[in-house]
N, CA, C and O atoms as CSV, one atom per row, in Angstrom:
chain,resi,resn,atom,element,x,y,z
A,1,UNK,N,N,0.828,-1.199,0.000
A,1,UNK,CA,C,0.000,0.000,0.000
A,1,UNK,C,C,0.864,1.252,0.000
A,1,UNK,O,O,1.944,1.281,0.590
A,2,UNK,N,N,0.375,2.270,-0.663
A,2,UNK,CA,C,1.126,3.518,-0.732
A,2,UNK,C,C,0.862,4.377,0.500
A,2,UNK,O,O,-0.073,4.136,1.263
A,3,UNK,N,N,1.701,5.369,0.667
A,3,UNK,CA,C,1.560,6.333,1.758
A,3,UNK,C,C,0.174,6.959,1.744
A,3,UNK,O,O,-0.451,7.124,2.792
A,4,UNK,N,N,-0.307,7.309,0.551
A,4,UNK,CA,C,-1.613,7.959,0.436
A,4,UNK,C,C,-2.748,7.037,0.858
A,4,UNK,O,O,-3.718,7.505,1.454
A,5,UNK,N,N,-2.658,5.751,0.571
A,5,UNK,CA,C,-3.710,4.803,0.930
A,5,UNK,C,C,-3.735,4.531,2.425
A,5,UNK,O,O,-4.799,4.277,2.989
A,6,UNK,N,N,-2.583,4.581,3.070
A,6,UNK,CA,C,-2.480,4.237,4.481
A,6,UNK,C,C,-2.664,5.415,5.425
A,6,UNK,O,O,-3.044,5.223,6.580
A,7,UNK,N,N,-2.405,6.613,4.963
A,7,UNK,CA,C,-2.387,7.755,5.887
A,7,UNK,C,C,-3.763,8.010,6.490
A,7,UNK,O,O,-4.787,7.894,5.816
A,8,UNK,N,N,-3.763,8.357,7.757
A,8,UNK,CA,C,-5.006,8.676,8.464
A,8,UNK,C,C,-5.115,10.164,8.754
A,8,UNK,O,O,-6.182,10.659,9.118
A,9,UNK,N,N,-4.005,10.874,8.591
A,9,UNK,CA,C,-3.961,12.318,8.842
A,9,UNK,C,C,-3.171,12.978,7.717
A,9,UNK,O,O,-2.139,12.466,7.286
A,10,UNK,N,N,-3.665,14.113,7.249
A,10,UNK,CA,C,-2.925,14.944,6.299
A,10,UNK,C,C,-2.601,16.246,7.005
A,10,UNK,O,O,-3.262,16.617,7.975
A,11,UNK,N,N,-1.569,16.947,6.511
A,11,UNK,CA,C,-1.085,18.143,7.184
A,11,UNK,C,C,-1.031,19.327,6.235
A,11,UNK,O,O,-0.679,19.203,5.062
A,12,UNK,N,N,-1.393,20.477,6.783
A,12,UNK,CA,C,-1.302,21.746,6.064
A,12,UNK,C,C,-0.247,22.581,6.759
A,12,UNK,O,O,-0.328,22.801,7.968
A,13,UNK,N,N,0.742,23.050,6.015
A,13,UNK,CA,C,1.773,23.933,6.559
A,13,UNK,C,C,1.280,25.365,6.411
A,13,UNK,O,O,0.838,25.773,5.338
A,14,UNK,N,N,1.359,26.121,7.500
A,14,UNK,CA,C,0.868,27.497,7.533
A,14,UNK,C,C,1.958,28.448,8.006
A,14,UNK,O,O,2.744,28.116,8.893
A,15,UNK,N,N,1.998,29.615,7.415
A,15,UNK,CA,C,2.862,30.681,7.930
A,15,UNK,C,C,2.172,31.270,9.166
A,15,UNK,O,O,0.981,31.034,9.370
A,16,UNK,N,N,2.893,32.028,9.989
A,16,UNK,CA,C,2.229,32.667,11.132
A,16,UNK,C,C,1.042,33.541,10.727
A,16,UNK,O,O,0.022,33.549,11.416
A,17,UNK,N,N,1.162,34.271,9.624
A,17,UNK,CA,C,0.054,35.124,9.168
A,17,UNK,C,C,-1.145,34.279,8.743
A,17,UNK,O,O,-2.289,34.638,9.025
A,18,UNK,N,N,-0.888,33.158,8.064
A,18,UNK,CA,C,-1.980,32.271,7.658
A,18,UNK,C,C,-2.651,31.649,8.882
A,18,UNK,O,O,-3.874,31.523,8.931
A,19,UNK,N,N,-1.848,31.266,9.860
A,19,UNK,CA,C,-2.390,30.694,11.095
A,19,UNK,C,C,-3.290,31.706,11.797
A,19,UNK,O,O,-4.388,31.372,12.242
A,20,UNK,N,N,-2.820,32.925,11.888
A,20,UNK,CA,C,-3.568,33.968,12.591
A,20,UNK,C,C,-4.885,34.291,11.884
A,20,UNK,O,O,-5.868,34.642,12.537
A,21,UNK,N,N,-4.909,34.176,10.575
A,21,UNK,CA,C,-6.111,34.551,9.828
A,21,UNK,C,C,-7.066,33.381,9.566
A,21,UNK,O,O,-8.069,33.559,8.875
A,22,UNK,N,N,-6.773,32.182,10.106
A,22,UNK,CA,C,-7.681,31.050,9.905
A,22,UNK,C,C,-9.054,31.368,10.490
A,22,UNK,O,O,-9.147,31.827,11.629
A,23,UNK,N,N,-10.108,31.133,9.735
A,23,UNK,CA,C,-11.449,31.366,10.271
A,23,UNK,C,C,-11.888,30.198,11.158
A,23,UNK,O,O,-11.241,29.151,11.176
A,24,UNK,N,N,-12.971,30.379,11.881
A,24,UNK,CA,C,-13.545,29.279,12.658
A,24,UNK,C,C,-14.395,28.363,11.782
A,24,UNK,O,O,-14.740,27.257,12.197
A,25,UNK,N,N,-14.730,28.808,10.592
A,25,UNK,CA,C,-15.597,28.041,9.703
A,25,UNK,C,C,-14.896,27.619,8.429
A,25,UNK,O,O,-13.718,27.260,8.441
A,26,UNK,N,N,-15.631,27.667,7.333
A,26,UNK,CA,C,-15.126,27.190,6.043
A,26,UNK,C,C,-13.926,28.019,5.572
A,26,UNK,O,O,-13.917,29.246,5.659
A,27,UNK,N,N,-12.918,27.304,5.072
A,27,UNK,CA,C,-11.665,27.934,4.623
A,27,UNK,C,C,-11.307,27.381,3.257
A,27,UNK,O,O,-11.305,26.168,3.047
A,28,UNK,N,N,-11.008,28.271,2.337
A,28,UNK,CA,C,-10.667,27.883,0.962
A,28,UNK,C,C,-9.180,27.704,0.755
A,28,UNK,O,O,-8.754,27.274,-0.317
A,29,UNK,N,N,-8.373,28.029,1.771
A,29,UNK,CA,C,-6.937,27.830,1.660
A,29,UNK,C,C,-6.150,29.117,1.721
A,29,UNK,O,O,-6.700,30.210,1.854
A,30,UNK,N,N,-4.852,28.953,1.622
A,30,UNK,CA,C,-3.910,30.072,1.649
A,30,UNK,C,C,-3.947,30.806,0.306
A,30,UNK,O,O,-4.652,30.400,-0.618
A,31,UNK,N,N,-3.191,31.874,0.218
A,31,UNK,CA,C,-3.093,32.618,-1.040
A,31,UNK,C,C,-2.617,31.705,-2.179
A,31,UNK,O,O,-3.159,31.754,-3.283
A,32,UNK,N,N,-1.608,30.877,-1.908
A,32,UNK,CA,C,-1.115,29.938,-2.917
A,32,UNK,C,C,-2.199,28.929,-3.294
A,32,UNK,O,O,-2.384,28.628,-4.473
A,33,UNK,N,N,-2.915,28.407,-2.295
A,33,UNK,CA,C,-3.983,27.450,-2.562
A,33,UNK,C,C,-5.044,28.071,-3.477
A,33,UNK,O,O,-5.491,27.447,-4.439
A,34,UNK,N,N,-5.436,29.298,-3.164
A,34,UNK,CA,C,-6.443,29.978,-3.975
A,34,UNK,C,C,-5.959,30.148,-5.412
A,34,UNK,O,O,-6.722,29.968,-6.361
A,35,UNK,N,N,-4.676,30.497,-5.561
A,35,UNK,CA,C,-4.091,30.672,-6.895
A,35,UNK,C,C,-4.075,29.349,-7.669
A,35,UNK,O,O,-4.363,29.317,-8.866
A,36,UNK,N,N,-3.733,28.255,-6.970
A,36,UNK,CA,C,-3.626,26.949,-7.633
A,36,UNK,C,C,-4.972,26.233,-7.781
A,36,UNK,O,O,-5.089,25.298,-8.573
A,37,UNK,N,N,-5.982,26.661,-7.029
A,37,UNK,CA,C,-7.303,26.059,-7.148
A,37,UNK,C,C,-7.554,24.867,-6.248
A,37,UNK,O,O,-8.552,24.166,-6.415
A,38,UNK,N,N,-6.661,24.622,-5.291
A,38,UNK,CA,C,-6.846,23.523,-4.344
A,38,UNK,C,C,-6.011,23.791,-3.093
A,38,UNK,O,O,-5.068,24.582,-3.117
A,39,UNK,N,N,-6.375,23.116,-1.998
A,39,UNK,CA,C,-5.628,23.229,-0.743
A,39,UNK,C,C,-4.516,22.189,-0.764
A,39,UNK,O,O,-4.775,20.994,-0.908
A,40,UNK,N,N,-3.274,22.650,-0.619
A,40,UNK,CA,C,-2.103,21.774,-0.608
A,40,UNK,C,C,-1.973,21.081,0.747
A,40,UNK,O,O,-2.037,21.731,1.790
A,41,UNK,N,N,-1.792,19.762,0.728
A,41,UNK,CA,C,-1.600,18.980,1.949
A,41,UNK,C,C,-0.441,18.004,1.760
A,41,UNK,O,O,-0.054,17.691,0.634
A,42,UNK,N,N,0.100,17.532,2.868
A,42,UNK,CA,C,1.168,16.533,2.834
A,42,UNK,C,C,0.873,15.438,3.844
A,42,UNK,O,O,0.213,15.677,4.856
A,43,UNK,N,N,1.368,14.227,3.565
A,43,UNK,CA,C,1.311,13.150,4.545
A,43,UNK,C,C,2.459,13.360,5.540
A,43,UNK,O,O,3.324,14.210,5.328
A,44,UNK,N,N,2.457,12.589,6.610
A,44,UNK,CA,C,3.522,12.726,7.612
A,44,UNK,C,C,4.896,12.437,7.023
A,44,UNK,O,O,5.880,13.055,7.430
A,45,UNK,N,N,4.981,11.515,6.076
A,45,UNK,CA,C,6.279,11.198,5.484
A,45,UNK,C,C,6.702,12.227,4.436
A,45,UNK,O,O,7.886,12.322,4.114
A,46,UNK,N,N,5.758,12.996,3.904
A,46,UNK,CA,C,6.074,14.021,2.909
A,46,UNK,C,C,6.460,15.367,3.531
A,46,UNK,O,O,7.107,16.183,2.876
A,47,UNK,N,N,6.076,15.603,4.770
A,47,UNK,CA,C,6.299,16.911,5.404
A,47,UNK,C,C,7.757,17.365,5.346
A,47,UNK,O,O,7.995,18.507,4.954
A,48,UNK,N,N,8.748,16.546,5.711
A,48,UNK,CA,C,10.136,17.031,5.670
A,48,UNK,C,C,10.556,17.527,4.285
A,48,UNK,O,O,11.211,18.562,4.167
A,49,UNK,N,N,10.183,16.794,3.247
A,49,UNK,CA,C,10.556,17.199,1.886
A,49,UNK,C,C,9.797,18.460,1.467
A,49,UNK,O,O,10.363,19.336,0.813
A,50,UNK,N,N,8.525,18.552,1.841
A,50,UNK,CA,C,7.731,19.751,1.529
A,50,UNK,C,C,8.361,20.978,2.178
A,50,UNK,O,O,8.472,22.033,1.552
A,51,UNK,N,N,8.773,20.834,3.434
A,51,UNK,CA,C,9.428,21.945,4.129
A,51,UNK,C,C,10.729,22.330,3.438
A,51,UNK,O,O,11.028,23.513,3.274
A,52,UNK,N,N,11.495,21.328,3.037
A,52,UNK,CA,C,12.777,21.582,2.374
A,52,UNK,C,C,12.588,22.285,1.031
A,52,UNK,O,O,13.318,23.221,0.705
A,53,UNK,N,N,11.611,21.833,0.262
A,53,UNK,CA,C,11.398,22.385,-1.073
A,53,UNK,C,C,10.756,23.768,-1.075
A,53,UNK,O,O,11.131,24.623,-1.877
A,54,UNK,N,N,9.788,23.997,-0.181
A,54,UNK,CA,C,8.981,25.211,-0.276
A,54,UNK,C,C,9.114,26.178,0.899
A,54,UNK,O,O,8.620,27.304,0.833
A,55,UNK,N,N,9.784,25.743,1.985
A,55,UNK,CA,C,9.891,26.591,3.169
A,55,UNK,C,C,11.323,26.649,3.691
A,55,UNK,O,O,11.548,26.747,4.897
A,56,UNK,N,N,12.286,26.588,2.780
A,56,UNK,CA,C,13.698,26.654,3.169
A,56,UNK,C,C,14.017,28.040,3.719
A,56,UNK,O,O,13.235,28.977,3.558
A,57,UNK,N,N,15.157,28.160,4.361
A,57,UNK,CA,C,15.586,29.468,4.876
A,57,UNK,C,C,15.717,30.465,3.734
A,57,UNK,O,O,15.428,31.649,3.902
A,58,UNK,N,N,16.149,29.988,2.577
A,58,UNK,CA,C,16.324,30.861,1.415
A,58,UNK,C,C,14.994,31.357,0.840
A,58,UNK,O,O,14.958,32.369,0.141
A,59,UNK,N,N,13.927,30.658,1.127
A,59,UNK,CA,C,12.615,31.038,0.586
A,59,UNK,C,C,12.026,32.251,1.293
A,59,UNK,O,O,11.073,32.865,0.812
A,60,UNK,N,N,12.611,32.589,2.449
A,60,UNK,CA,C,12.070,33.699,3.227
A,60,UNK,C,C,10.915,33.290,4.120
A,60,UNK,O,O,10.191,34.146,4.627
A,61,UNK,N,N,10.733,31.991,4.319
A,61,UNK,CA,C,9.606,31.489,5.118
A,61,UNK,C,C,9.728,31.834,6.597
A,61,UNK,O,O,8.745,31.735,7.332
A,62,UNK,N,N,10.896,32.231,7.040
A,62,UNK,CA,C,11.074,32.539,8.452
A,62,UNK,C,C,11.430,31.310,9.258
A,62,UNK,O,O,11.579,30.218,8.711
A,63,UNK,N,N,11.566,31.489,10.552
A,63,UNK,CA,C,12.008,30.410,11.432
A,63,UNK,C,C,10.881,29.751,12.207
A,63,UNK,O,O,11.125,28.821,12.976
A,64,UNK,N,N,9.654,30.213,12.018
A,64,UNK,CA,C,8.501,29.611,12.678
A,64,UNK,C,C,7.395,29.378,11.661
A,64,UNK,O,O,7.066,30.251,10.859
A,65,UNK,N,N,6.835,28.189,11.716
A,65,UNK,CA,C,5.681,27.830,10.893
A,65,UNK,C,C,4.716,27.053,11.774
A,65,UNK,O,O,5.005,26.775,12.938
A,66,UNK,N,N,3.580,26.710,11.213
A,66,UNK,CA,C,2.583,25.898,11.910
A,66,UNK,C,C,2.208,24.724,11.029
A,66,UNK,O,O,2.162,24.835,9.804
A,67,UNK,N,N,1.941,23.596,11.671
A,67,UNK,CA,C,1.446,22.423,10.966
A,67,UNK,C,C,0.066,22.117,11.538
A,67,UNK,O,O,-0.093,21.883,12.736
A,68,UNK,N,N,-0.925,22.125,10.652
A,68,UNK,CA,C,-2.299,21.815,11.047
A,68,UNK,C,C,-2.620,20.380,10.652
A,68,UNK,O,O,-2.474,19.999,9.491
A,69,UNK,N,N,-3.060,19.586,11.628
A,69,UNK,CA,C,-3.412,18.189,11.388
A,69,UNK,C,C,-4.872,18.078,10.978
A,69,UNK,O,O,-5.761,18.601,11.649
A,70,UNK,N,N,-5.103,17.394,9.876
A,70,UNK,CA,C,-6.443,17.218,9.318
A,70,UNK,C,C,-6.713,15.718,9.173
A,70,UNK,O,O,-6.261,15.107,8.205
A,71,UNK,N,N,-7.440,15.116,10.116
A,71,UNK,CA,C,-7.742,13.687,9.993
A,71,UNK,C,C,-8.500,13.398,8.700
A,71,UNK,O,O,-9.420,14.120,8.315
A,72,UNK,N,N,-8.092,12.348,8.065
A,72,UNK,CA,C,-8.678,12.007,6.771
A,72,UNK,C,C,-10.180,11.727,6.874
A,72,UNK,O,O,-10.917,11.936,5.910
A,73,UNK,N,N,-10.631,11.258,8.031
A,73,UNK,CA,C,-12.058,10.963,8.197
A,73,UNK,C,C,-12.923,12.215,8.083
A,73,UNK,O,O,-14.133,12.111,7.882
A,74,UNK,N,N,-12.314,13.408,8.210
A,74,UNK,CA,C,-13.053,14.660,8.079
A,74,UNK,C,C,-13.049,15.202,6.650
A,74,UNK,O,O,-13.674,16.223,6.364
A,75,UNK,N,N,-12.345,14.513,5.760
A,75,UNK,CA,C,-12.226,14.979,4.382
A,75,UNK,C,C,-13.208,14.223,3.499
A,75,UNK,O,O,-13.272,12.994,3.536
A,76,UNK,N,N,-13.957,14.952,2.720
A,76,UNK,CA,C,-14.828,14.345,1.722
A,76,UNK,C,C,-13.918,13.768,0.638
A,76,UNK,O,O,-13.280,14.516,-0.103
A,77,UNK,N,N,-13.858,12.444,0.548
A,77,UNK,CA,C,-12.939,11.780,-0.387
A,77,UNK,C,C,-13.201,12.173,-1.844
A,77,UNK,O,O,-12.318,12.032,-2.690
A,78,UNK,N,N,-14.406,12.664,-2.140
A,78,UNK,CA,C,-14.707,13.040,-3.528
A,78,UNK,C,C,-13.974,14.316,-3.947
A,78,UNK,O,O,-13.862,14.596,-5.140
A,79,UNK,N,N,-13.471,15.095,-2.974
A,79,UNK,CA,C,-12.737,16.322,-3.310
A,79,UNK,C,C,-11.239,16.196,-3.024
A,79,UNK,O,O,-10.494,17.162,-3.192
A,80,UNK,N,N,-10.791,15.006,-2.591
A,80,UNK,CA,C,-9.378,14.764,-2.285
A,80,UNK,C,C,-8.733,13.993,-3.423
A,80,UNK,O,O,-9.219,12.944,-3.845
A,81,UNK,N,N,-7.616,14.545,-3.911
A,81,UNK,CA,C,-6.831,13.857,-4.947
A,81,UNK,C,C,-5.364,13.903,-4.551
A,81,UNK,O,O,-4.888,14.890,-3.992
A,82,UNK,N,N,-4.662,12.830,-4.847
A,82,UNK,CA,C,-3.216,12.803,-4.666
A,82,UNK,C,C,-2.606,12.945,-6.046
A,82,UNK,O,O,-2.783,12.085,-6.908
A,83,UNK,N,N,-1.884,14.040,-6.247
A,83,UNK,CA,C,-1.332,14.348,-7.574
A,83,UNK,C,C,0.154,14.677,-7.469
A,83,UNK,O,O,0.549,15.436,-6.584
A,84,UNK,N,N,0.995,14.120,-8.359
A,84,UNK,CA,C,0.629,13.126,-9.361
A,84,UNK,C,C,0.213,11.812,-8.694
A,84,UNK,O,O,0.651,11.503,-7.586
A,85,UNK,N,N,-0.615,11.065,-9.361
A,85,UNK,CA,C,-1.168,9.822,-8.822
A,85,UNK,C,C,-0.057,8.882,-8.377
A,85,UNK,O,O,0.940,8.694,-9.074
A,86,UNK,N,N,-0.252,8.297,-7.203
A,86,UNK,CA,C,0.691,7.302,-6.703
A,86,UNK,C,C,1.811,7.838,-5.836
A,86,UNK,O,O,2.295,7.126,-4.955
A,87,UNK,N,N,2.241,9.078,-6.058
A,87,UNK,CA,C,3.376,9.578,-5.282
A,87,UNK,C,C,3.212,11.022,-4.827
A,87,UNK,O,O,4.058,11.545,-4.102
A,88,UNK,N,N,2.157,11.651,-5.238
A,88,UNK,CA,C,2.022,13.081,-4.984
A,88,UNK,C,C,1.393,13.444,-3.657
A,88,UNK,O,O,0.982,12.589,-2.873
A,89,UNK,N,N,1.336,14.727,-3.440
A,89,UNK,CA,C,0.741,15.278,-2.228
A,89,UNK,C,C,-0.769,15.352,-2.383
A,89,UNK,O,O,-1.301,15.304,-3.492
A,90,UNK,N,N,-1.453,15.469,-1.239
A,90,UNK,CA,C,-2.898,15.577,-1.242
A,90,UNK,C,C,-3.360,16.969,-1.622
A,90,UNK,O,O,-2.774,17.968,-1.207
A,91,UNK,N,N,-4.414,17.023,-2.413
A,91,UNK,CA,C,-5.018,18.286,-2.815
A,91,UNK,C,C,-6.517,18.193,-2.552
A,91,UNK,O,O,-7.171,17.240,-2.976
A,92,UNK,N,N,-7.053,19.181,-1.856
A,92,UNK,CA,C,-8.495,19.261,-1.640
A,92,UNK,C,C,-9.051,20.296,-2.593
A,92,UNK,O,O,-8.674,21.467,-2.546
A,93,UNK,N,N,-9.950,19.857,-3.456
A,93,UNK,CA,C,-10.635,20.743,-4.392
A,93,UNK,C,C,-11.966,21.141,-3.758
A,93,UNK,O,O,-13.033,20.713,-4.196
A,94,UNK,N,N,-11.880,21.951,-2.742
A,94,UNK,CA,C,-13.040,22.378,-1.981
A,94,UNK,C,C,-12.575,23.140,-0.760
A,94,UNK,O,O,-11.524,23.781,-0.783
A,95,UNK,N,N,-13.350,23.073,0.302
A,95,UNK,CA,C,-13.017,23.794,1.526
A,95,UNK,C,C,-12.879,22.816,2.688
A,95,UNK,O,O,-13.280,21.655,2.598
A,96,UNK,N,N,-12.306,23.311,3.776
A,96,UNK,CA,C,-12.303,22.583,5.047
A,96,UNK,C,C,-12.896,23.506,6.097
A,96,UNK,O,O,-12.837,24.729,5.970
A,97,UNK,N,N,-13.462,22.916,7.123
A,97,UNK,CA,C,-13.948,23.693,8.251
A,97,UNK,C,C,-12.762,23.837,9.210
A,97,UNK,O,O,-12.501,22.950,10.023
A,98,UNK,N,N,-12.064,24.938,9.106
A,98,UNK,CA,C,-10.815,25.122,9.856
A,98,UNK,C,C,-11.025,25.041,11.362
A,98,UNK,O,O,-10.141,24.575,12.081
A,99,UNK,N,N,-12.159,25.477,11.843
A,99,UNK,CA,C,-12.440,25.449,13.276
A,99,UNK,C,C,-12.691,24.059,13.815
A,99,UNK,O,O,-12.451,23.807,14.996
A,100,UNK,N,N,-13.168,23.143,12.978
A,100,UNK,CA,C,-13.492,21.786,13.423
A,100,UNK,C,C,-12.537,20.735,12.878
A,100,UNK,O,O,-12.137,19.820,13.597
A,101,UNK,N,N,-12.172,20.866,11.610
A,101,UNK,CA,C,-11.421,19.800,10.944
A,101,UNK,C,C,-9.938,19.764,11.306
A,101,UNK,O,O,-9.347,18.686,11.349
A,102,UNK,N,N,-9.327,20.916,11.565
A,102,UNK,CA,C,-7.935,20.930,12.017
A,102,UNK,C,C,-7.947,20.619,13.506
A,102,UNK,O,O,-8.258,21.484,14.325
A,103,UNK,N,N,-7.608,19.380,13.855
A,103,UNK,CA,C,-7.728,18.945,15.246
A,103,UNK,C,C,-6.526,19.341,16.104
A,103,UNK,O,O,-6.607,19.344,17.332
A,104,UNK,N,N,-5.436,19.667,15.462
A,104,UNK,CA,C,-4.232,20.084,16.193
A,104,UNK,C,C,-3.449,21.020,15.285
A,104,UNK,O,O,-3.208,20.712,14.118
A,105,UNK,N,N,-3.059,22.151,15.826
A,105,UNK,CA,C,-2.192,23.066,15.083
A,105,UNK,C,C,-0.969,23.294,15.945
A,105,UNK,O,O,-1.054,23.847,17.042
A,106,UNK,N,N,0.169,22.860,15.432
A,106,UNK,CA,C,1.404,22.862,16.192
A,106,UNK,C,C,2.417,23.833,15.593
A,106,UNK,O,O,2.626,23.861,14.380
A,107,UNK,N,N,3.039,24.624,16.454
A,107,UNK,CA,C,4.109,25.514,15.995
A,107,UNK,C,C,5.395,24.711,15.869
A,107,UNK,O,O,5.740,23.924,16.750
A,108,UNK,N,N,6.103,24.920,14.755
A,108,UNK,CA,C,7.406,24.282,14.563
A,108,UNK,C,C,8.438,25.387,14.340
A,108,UNK,O,O,8.131,26.437,13.776
A,109,UNK,N,N,9.650,25.133,14.787
A,109,UNK,CA,C,10.711,26.137,14.657
A,109,UNK,C,C,11.912,25.528,13.949
A,109,UNK,O,O,12.175,24.328,14.024
A,110,UNK,N,N,12.621,26.400,13.267
A,110,UNK,CA,C,13.837,26.005,12.556
A,110,UNK,C,C,14.959,25.837,13.580
A,110,UNK,O,O,15.047,26.610,14.534
A,111,UNK,N,N,15.812,24.836,13.389
A,111,UNK,CA,C,16.872,24.521,14.351
A,111,UNK,C,C,18.046,25.497,14.316
A,111,UNK,O,O,18.974,25.366,15.114
A,112,UNK,N,N,18.024,26.446,13.431
A,112,UNK,CA,C,19.060,27.469,13.325
A,112,UNK,C,C,18.770,28.292,12.092
A,112,UNK,O,O,17.827,27.981,11.364
A,113,UNK,N,N,19.546,29.334,11.826
A,113,UNK,CA,C,19.254,30.211,10.689
A,113,UNK,C,C,19.135,29.471,9.355
A,113,UNK,O,O,18.321,29.858,8.516
A,114,UNK,N,N,19.916,28.430,9.141
A,114,UNK,CA,C,19.864,27.658,7.900
A,114,UNK,C,C,19.380,26.235,8.137
A,114,UNK,O,O,19.430,25.407,7.227
A,115,UNK,N,N,18.913,25.939,9.344
A,115,UNK,CA,C,18.579,24.572,9.715
A,115,UNK,C,C,17.222,24.091,9.244
A,115,UNK,O,O,16.487,24.790,8.546
A,116,UNK,N,N,16.922,22.866,9.654
A,116,UNK,CA,C,15.643,22.253,9.325
A,116,UNK,C,C,14.651,22.502,10.458
A,116,UNK,O,O,15.041,22.895,11.558
A,117,UNK,N,N,13.386,22.273,10.188
A,117,UNK,CA,C,12.361,22.438,11.206
A,117,UNK,C,C,12.294,21.204,12.090
A,117,UNK,O,O,12.407,20.074,11.615
A,118,UNK,N,N,12.110,21.437,13.376
A,118,UNK,CA,C,11.963,20.344,14.356
A,118,UNK,C,C,10.497,19.944,14.380
A,118,UNK,O,O,9.644,20.732,14.789
A,119,UNK,N,N,10.199,18.727,13.946
A,119,UNK,CA,C,8.810,18.293,13.787
A,119,UNK,C,C,8.231,17.529,14.975
A,119,UNK,O,O,7.028,17.605,15.224
A,120,UNK,N,N,9.053,16.805,15.702
A,120,UNK,CA,C,8.500,15.923,16.727
A,120,UNK,C,C,7.776,14.771,16.048
A,120,UNK,O,O,8.017,14.485,14.875
A,121,UNK,N,N,6.895,14.113,16.780
A,121,UNK,CA,C,6.149,12.966,16.237
A,121,UNK,C,C,4.892,13.438,15.531
A,121,UNK,O,O,4.133,14.254,16.055
A,122,UNK,N,N,4.687,12.914,14.338
A,122,UNK,CA,C,3.465,13.192,13.572
A,122,UNK,C,C,2.706,11.885,13.419
A,122,UNK,O,O,3.306,10.836,13.186
A,123,UNK,N,N,1.398,11.946,13.550
A,123,UNK,CA,C,0.544,10.771,13.349
A,123,UNK,C,C,0.553,10.393,11.890
A,123,UNK,O,O,0.495,11.260,11.018
A,124,UNK,N,N,0.626,9.108,11.617
A,124,UNK,CA,C,0.610,8.655,10.235
A,124,UNK,C,C,-0.800,8.767,9.720
A,124,UNK,O,O,-1.063,8.437,8.563
């Protein structure tokens, strides 16, 4: 079975500004999500690579981010796609109820000016 078939939780990486502006109700995603037409998500095994590729120190992402946990049981499977098929990240073509569906939002910090983010344990 693939990571996508087995995962029970998907994660949304948020900047501090995105975290602060999350509504209690329906959320269409970050500025990037709105531009791309879907909410970008990662599995627990994809998070380190996603952080490296899109939230490096060189990207200007800063030293603090948030990871929002979204249990798969709260996602309407008809709007969830893993792209590219078989190896890609999760994309929600719809909204999530940010106040209810994100069951845990955790702050993560970079281990130094050029370091990686300290994740701790993530639920698969």
